[in-house]
C-alpha positions in Angstrom: 82.2 55.3 189.9 82.3 56.2 193.6 79.0 56.5 195.4 79.6 60.2 196.2 80.8 61.2 192.7 79.0 62.7 189.7 78.3 60.1 187.0 79.2 62.5 184.3 82.5 64.1 185.3 83.4 61.5 188.0 84.4 64.3 190.4 83.2 64.4 194.0 79.7 65.8 194.3 79.3 69.3 195.6 76.6 72.0 195.6 75.0 73.0 193.4 73.8 69.5 192.4 70.5 68.0 191.2 68.9 64.8 190.1 68.8 63.6 186.5 66.0 61.3 185.4 67.2 58.8 182.8 63.8 58.9 181.2 62.4 62.4 181.5 59.1 62.7 183.4 57.6 64.5 180.4 58.4 61.4 178.3 56.8 58.9 180.7 59.6 58.4 183.1 58.5 57.3 186.6 61.2 59.1 188.5 62.5 55.8 190.0 65.9 55.9 188.1 67.7 59.1 188.9 71.3 60.1 189.4 72.6 62.9 191.5 75.1 65.0 189.5 76.6 68.5 189.5 74.1 71.1 188.3 76.5 72.1 185.5 76.8 68.5 184.3 73.0 68.1 184.4 72.6 71.4 182.5 75.1 70.2 179.9 73.2 66.9 179.3 70.0 68.8 178.7 71.7 71.3 176.4 73.1 68.5 174.2 70.0 66.2 174.1 66.3 67.0 174.0 63.9 65.0 176.1 62.9 62.7 173.2 66.5 61.9 172.5 67.1 61.1 176.1 64.1 58.7 176.1 64.9 57.0 172.8 68.7 56.8 172.7 70.4 58.1 175.9 68.8 55.9 178.5 72.0 55.1 180.4 74.9 57.1 181.8 77.2 55.0 179.5 75.3 56.1 176.4 75.4 59.8 177.5 79.2 59.5 178.1 79.7 58.2 174.5 78.7 61.5 173.0 81.6 63.7 171.7 80.1 67.0 173.0 79.8 65.4 176.5 83.4 64.2 176.3 84.6 67.6 175.4 82.6 69.1 178.2 84.1 66.6 180.7 87.6 67.5 179.7 86.8 71.2 180.2 84.8 70.9 183.5 87.2 68.6 185.3 89.6 71.6 185.6 87.0 73.7 187.3 86.3 74.0 191.1 83.7 71.5 192.3 81.1 74.2 193.0 81.6 76.0 189.6 78.4 76.7 187.7 78.0 78.4 184.4 74.4 79.1 183.6 75.0 79.6 179.9 73.9 76.0 179.0 70.3 76.1 177.8 68.0 73.1 177.6 67.5 71.8 174.1 63.8 71.8 173.0 
């Protein structure tokens, strides 16, 4: 992965972007392990996994990328402009 690329879709980072905490702060994460990613990729991660799942199972980018829904999303989003954002992804409770 290139330094200036999103760890989910592997495309060059562009705005809008945000930081993803591997262990959510609400689940005891300290905020020291974060990854900058496209906002749409971050929203998708949180629409597929709830915070407890992220803490228990999806504690690395590699684990997140193994998920079938994330793989389908990557195939879809890589055809979009770098600044594309679709706000329809809702965080999983």
